[in-house]
Short mmCIF file of the C-alpha atoms (twelve columns), coordinates in Angstrom:
data_MODEL
# 
_entry.id   MODEL 
# 
loop_
_atom_site.group_PDB 
_atom_site.id 
_atom_site.type_symbol 
_atom_site.label_atom_id 
_atom_site.label_alt_id 
_atom_site.label_comp_id 
_atom_site.label_asym_id 
_atom_site.label_seq_id 
_atom_site.Cartn_x 
_atom_site.Cartn_y 
_atom_site.Cartn_z 
_atom_site.pdbx_PDB_model_num 
ATOM 1  C CA . MET A 1  0.000   0.000  0.000  1 
ATOM 2  C CA . ASN A 2  1.400   3.388  -0.997 1 
ATOM 3  C CA . GLU A 3  1.106   6.166  1.531  1 
ATOM 4  C CA . ILE A 4  1.248   9.832  0.628  1 
ATOM 5  C CA . LYS A 5  3.425   11.755 3.017  1 
ATOM 6  C CA . GLU A 6  3.407   15.516 3.230  1 
ATOM 7  C CA . SER A 7  6.728   17.273 3.247  1 
ATOM 8  C CA . PRO A 8  7.141   20.055 5.839  1 
ATOM 9  C CA . GLN A 9  7.234   22.592 2.989  1 
ATOM 10 C CA . GLN A 10 3.761   21.721 1.683  1 
ATOM 11 C CA . ILE A 11 1.014   24.192 2.471  1 
ATOM 12 C CA . ASN A 12 -2.506  23.002 3.110  1 
ATOM 13 C CA . VAL A 13 -4.706  25.257 0.997  1 
ATOM 14 C CA . LEU A 14 -7.600  24.654 3.378  1 
ATOM 15 C CA . ASP A 15 -5.853  26.490 6.219  1 
ATOM 16 C CA . ALA A 16 -7.044  30.000 6.979  1 
ATOM 17 C CA . MET A 17 -4.959  33.085 6.379  1 
ATOM 18 C CA . TRP A 18 -4.604  35.247 9.475  1 
ATOM 19 C CA . ILE A 19 -2.746  38.135 11.060 1 
ATOM 20 C CA . ILE A 20 -2.398  39.095 14.721 1 
ATOM 21 C CA . ASN A 21 -2.245  42.872 15.068 1 
ATOM 22 C CA . LYS A 22 -2.631  43.444 18.837 1 
ATOM 23 C CA . ASP A 23 -0.738  41.739 21.670 1 
ATOM 24 C CA . TYR A 24 -2.331  42.098 25.119 1 
ATOM 25 C CA . THR A 25 0.031   39.784 27.025 1 
ATOM 26 C CA . GLU A 26 1.983   42.583 28.767 1 
ATOM 27 C CA . ASN A 27 -0.924  44.909 29.548 1 
ATOM 28 C CA . GLU A 28 -4.571  44.230 28.733 1 
ATOM 29 C CA . HIS A 29 -5.455  47.943 28.744 1 
ATOM 30 C CA . TYR A 30 -2.600  49.082 26.473 1 
ATOM 31 C CA . PRO A 31 -1.979  46.480 23.774 1 
ATOM 32 C CA . VAL A 32 1.177   46.454 21.706 1 
ATOM 33 C CA . THR A 33 0.659   46.806 17.960 1 
ATOM 34 C CA . VAL A 34 2.295   43.880 16.174 1 
ATOM 35 C CA . GLU A 35 2.167   42.265 12.757 1 
ATOM 36 C CA . ILE A 36 2.368   38.505 13.126 1 
ATOM 37 C CA . MET A 37 1.351   36.707 9.936  1 
ATOM 38 C CA . GLY A 38 0.162   33.150 9.697  1 
ATOM 39 C CA . PRO A 39 2.028   30.678 7.467  1 
ATOM 40 C CA . HIS A 40 -0.036  31.732 4.435  1 
ATOM 41 C CA . GLY A 41 0.293   35.495 4.806  1 
ATOM 42 C CA . CYS A 42 -2.721  37.784 4.813  1 
ATOM 43 C CA . ASN A 43 -3.693  41.170 3.482  1 
ATOM 44 C CA . PRO A 44 -5.808  42.483 6.379  1 
ATOM 45 C CA . PHE A 45 -7.672  44.902 4.124  1 
ATOM 46 C CA . THR A 46 -8.765  42.525 1.351  1 
ATOM 47 C CA . GLU A 47 -8.193  38.882 2.319  1 
ATOM 48 C CA . CYS A 48 -8.966  38.819 6.037  1 
ATOM 49 C CA . PRO A 49 -12.291 40.501 6.821  1 
ATOM 50 C CA . PHE A 50 -13.143 38.553 9.993  1 
ATOM 51 C CA . LYS A 51 -11.966 39.837 13.390 1 
ATOM 52 C CA . PHE A 52 -10.998 37.395 16.135 1 
ATOM 53 C CA . ARG A 53 -9.818  37.496 19.738 1 
ATOM 54 C CA . MET A 54 -7.736  34.889 21.509 1 
ATOM 55 C CA . TYR A 55 -8.284  34.327 25.240 1 
ATOM 56 C CA . ASP A 56 -6.518  32.062 27.711 1 
ATOM 57 C CA . GLY A 57 -8.243  29.502 29.921 1 
ATOM 58 C CA . ASP A 58 -8.936  32.145 32.582 1 
ATOM 59 C CA . GLY A 59 -10.689 34.442 30.110 1 
ATOM 60 C CA . LEU A 60 -7.822  36.942 29.765 1 
ATOM 61 C CA . LEU A 61 -7.436  38.498 26.326 1 
ATOM 62 C CA . TYR A 62 -4.038  37.663 24.793 1 
ATOM 63 C CA . TYR A 63 -4.237  38.560 21.086 1 
ATOM 64 C CA . SER A 64 -6.591  40.013 18.490 1 
ATOM 65 C CA . GLY A 65 -6.399  40.034 14.738 1 
ATOM 66 C CA . LYS A 66 -8.116  39.225 11.465 1 
ATOM 67 C CA . SER A 67 -8.716  35.991 9.561  1 
ATOM 68 C CA . SER A 68 -9.864  34.849 6.130  1 
ATOM 69 C CA . GLU A 69 -12.454 32.536 7.717  1 
ATOM 70 C CA . TYR A 70 -15.320 33.342 10.063 1 
ATOM 71 C CA . ALA A 71 -14.688 30.436 12.445 1 
ATOM 72 C CA . THR A 72 -11.182 28.978 12.549 1 
ATOM 73 C CA . PHE A 73 -8.735  27.670 15.142 1 
ATOM 74 C CA . ASP A 74 -5.706  28.190 12.882 1 
ATOM 75 C CA . PRO A 75 -4.355  31.300 14.705 1 
ATOM 76 C CA . LEU A 76 -4.635  29.428 18.001 1 
ATOM 77 C CA . ASP A 77 -3.049  26.264 16.604 1 
ATOM 78 C CA . ASP A 78 -0.295  28.061 14.687 1 
ATOM 79 C CA . TYR A 79 0.639   30.813 17.150 1 
ATOM 80 C CA . GLY A 80 -1.424  31.047 20.342 1 
ATOM 81 C CA . ALA A 81 -0.909  27.615 21.855 1 
ATOM 82 C CA . PRO A 82 2.821   27.298 21.028 1 
ATOM 83 C CA . ASN A 83 3.682   30.830 22.214 1 
ATOM 84 C CA . ALA A 84 1.301   31.541 25.053 1 
ATOM 85 C CA . GLY A 85 -0.423  28.258 25.697 1 
# 
């Protein structure tokens, strides 16, 4: 039986594009403006119309940004959990 293996360089076209533009980890009242792109890039003005917020388990706001999909966990999976999780 032949198995198809993905190389690490392959990009799954089903993944959402996203950008994090506010980091609240240092101070929830005065976020730092950042530009953290997902692995597929994202033009926040044309390709990513949906706003999202990322909270921790205690309900504290960590990051906010924009995504190409209305409901996606890609920003959390790609950036939130590995960096703040």
